[in-house]
Backbone bond lengths (Angstrom), bond angles and torsions (degrees), N, CA, C in turn:
res aa  C-N    CA-C-N  psi(-1)  N-CA   C-N-CA  omega(-1)  CA-C   N-CA-C  phi
1 X - - - 1.437 - - 1.528 110.23 -
2 X 1.330 117.09 -52.58 1.461 119.16 -179.12 1.520 111.01 -69.08
3 X 1.318 117.66 -33.58 1.459 120.86 176.79 1.521 110.08 -57.89
4 X 1.315 117.29 -45.36 1.466 120.97 177.40 1.523 110.95 -58.97
5 X 1.325 116.38 -39.82 1.466 120.89 -178.50 1.526 111.14 -63.87
6 X 1.318 117.42 -48.44 1.468 117.97 -176.92 1.526 111.64 -70.95
7 X 1.319 117.54 -31.35 1.465 119.87 175.29 1.524 109.55 -66.09
8 X 1.331 117.08 -42.34 1.464 121.26 178.26 1.523 111.35 -62.28
9 X 1.325 116.80 -28.31 1.460 121.02 178.88 1.524 112.26 -84.93
10 X 1.331 116.59 2.60 1.459 120.34 174.68 1.515 115.65 90.31
11 X 1.319 117.18 12.27 1.462 119.84 178.59 1.526 108.82 -71.26
12 X 1.322 115.77 128.84 1.466 120.83 177.04 1.525 108.33 -91.01
13 X 1.314 116.34 121.55 1.460 121.27 -179.13 1.518 107.77 -99.13
14 X 1.322 114.96 120.66 1.460 119.69 -178.00 1.518 110.17 -127.50
15 X 1.315 114.71 154.51 1.463 122.54 177.59 1.529 108.35 -85.98
16 X 1.324 116.63 144.91 1.455 119.79 172.02 1.524 108.49 -63.52
17 X 1.322 117.67 149.28 1.473 119.91 175.97 1.532 110.38 -61.11
18 X 1.328 115.75 150.49 1.464 120.76 -177.62 1.521 112.57 -56.35
19 X 1.338 117.98 -39.77 1.463 119.52 -178.66 1.530 111.25 -64.69
20 X 1.313 117.64 -33.72 1.466 121.23 177.11 1.531 109.78 -69.05
21 X 1.320 117.02 -43.73 1.466 120.63 179.33 1.525 111.46 -63.66
22 X 1.321 117.16 -39.61 1.469 120.96 178.04 1.529 109.79 -63.89
23 X 1.322 117.17 -44.40 1.467 120.80 179.79 1.534 110.90 -63.61
24 X 1.324 117.13 -43.00 1.463 120.36 177.52 1.522 111.37 -61.35
25 X 1.322 117.04 -41.39 1.477 121.21 177.69 1.523 110.26 -62.20
26 X 1.341 116.44 -46.13 1.465 120.34 179.76 1.528 111.42 -60.16
27 X 1.327 116.56 -45.15 1.466 120.32 179.64 1.527 111.28 -65.74
28 X 1.321 116.74 -40.22 1.467 120.42 177.52 1.519 110.92 -62.31
29 X 1.330 116.41 -45.04 1.466 120.33 178.66 1.524 111.13 -59.66
30 X 1.324 116.22 -39.04 1.465 120.83 -179.97 1.531 110.77 -64.89
31 X 1.316 116.98 -46.54 1.467 120.92 179.78 1.528 110.52 -64.25
32 X 1.323 116.88 -43.58 1.468 120.59 179.38 1.523 110.37 -61.03
33 X 1.321 117.38 -43.90 1.467 120.75 179.62 1.526 110.96 -61.56
34 X 1.332 116.74 -42.91 1.467 120.56 179.00 1.527 110.98 -63.20
35 X 1.317 116.75 -45.46 1.461 120.84 -178.30 1.528 111.59 -67.15
36 X 1.323 116.57 -40.23 1.466 120.44 179.22 1.526 111.19 -67.28
37 X 1.325 116.93 -34.96 1.462 120.49 178.19 1.526 111.17 -66.85
38 X 1.326 116.23 -28.99 1.462 120.70 -177.53 1.524 113.39 -90.78
39 X 1.337 117.63 -9.69 1.459 119.83 -173.46 1.523 109.51 -145.04
40 X 1.325 115.88 105.62 1.468 121.35 -176.07 1.529 112.29 -62.61
41 X 1.336 117.30 -38.43 1.470 119.36 179.34 1.526 111.18 -66.37
42 X 1.315 115.96 -42.62 1.467 119.96 176.61 1.521 110.01 -60.94
43 X 1.316 116.76 -42.84 1.460 120.80 179.37 1.525 110.93 -60.02
44 X 1.329 116.80 -42.68 1.467 120.30 179.58 1.533 110.84 -62.45
45 X 1.323 116.18 -45.18 1.466 120.34 179.18 1.522 110.32 -64.37
46 X 1.325 116.72 -44.93 1.462 120.29 -178.43 1.526 111.19 -63.32
47 X 1.321 117.16 -43.10 1.468 119.78 -179.98 1.528 110.73 -63.25
48 X 1.318 116.80 -40.18 1.464 120.56 177.35 1.527 110.65 -63.39
49 X 1.325 115.84 -45.64 1.461 120.48 178.88 1.527 111.02 -61.98
50 X 1.310 116.43 -42.34 1.460 121.42 -178.80 1.531 111.25 -65.57
51 X 1.327 116.95 -39.48 1.465 120.79 176.42 1.521 110.13 -61.62
52 X 1.329 116.65 -46.29 1.465 120.44 178.07 1.524 110.78 -60.31
53 X 1.328 116.82 -45.10 1.470 120.90 -179.59 1.520 110.58 -58.50
54 X 1.318 117.29 -45.97 1.466 120.60 -179.42 1.523 111.66 -63.66
55 X 1.321 116.46 -42.11 1.463 119.88 179.07 1.526 111.35 -67.65
56 X 1.320 116.94 -40.52 1.466 119.23 -179.50 1.524 111.05 -72.02
57 X 1.334 117.93 -31.97 1.465 120.34 175.74 1.521 110.80 -63.85
58 X 1.319 117.07 -38.65 1.465 120.63 178.30 1.527 109.87 -63.88
59 X 1.330 116.48 -41.73 1.465 120.16 178.51 1.532 110.61 -66.31
60 X 1.328 116.12 -44.16 1.467 120.20 179.74 1.520 111.20 -59.05
61 X 1.325 116.92 -39.79 1.466 120.68 179.82 1.524 111.09 -62.19
62 X 1.327 116.18 -34.13 1.465 120.39 -179.82 1.520 112.92 -81.82
63 X 1.303 117.19 -25.94 1.464 119.43 -173.55 1.527 112.15 -111.23
64 X 1.310 117.22 -77.26 1.456 120.92 -173.44 1.523 112.98 -63.13
65 X 1.323 117.92 -46.25 1.462 120.11 -179.12 1.518 111.48 -63.27
66 X 1.329 116.47 -36.24 1.463 120.22 179.77 1.524 111.22 -67.45
67 X 1.320 117.31 -31.86 1.463 121.24 -178.02 1.525 113.48 -89.29
68 X 1.325 117.69 -19.10 1.465 121.53 -173.13 1.527 114.12 -51.44
69 X 1.343 119.99 -44.01 1.469 118.52 -179.07 1.534 113.47 -61.70
70 X 1.311 116.93 -23.37 1.463 120.98 -177.04 1.525 112.84 -92.65
71 X 1.322 116.91 -5.51 1.462 121.02 -176.24 1.519 113.23 -100.05
72 X 1.308 117.53 4.27 1.472 120.66 -178.29 1.500 111.60 -81.81
């Protein structure tokens, strides 16, 4: 709903350049590693979340991503 509103108002939505996204990912990974090393409970939660993300990404690749070209 809000996306339609800002597009109607002429807002141009653009993706960050790939090099910026890669740098942000690298910095995020660094901060997460530091925080997880300092906090065992956080590390446990993060590892669980990361396992779920990896498993759900594999499922998404088989299901949603495979169907996406046909849903446009």
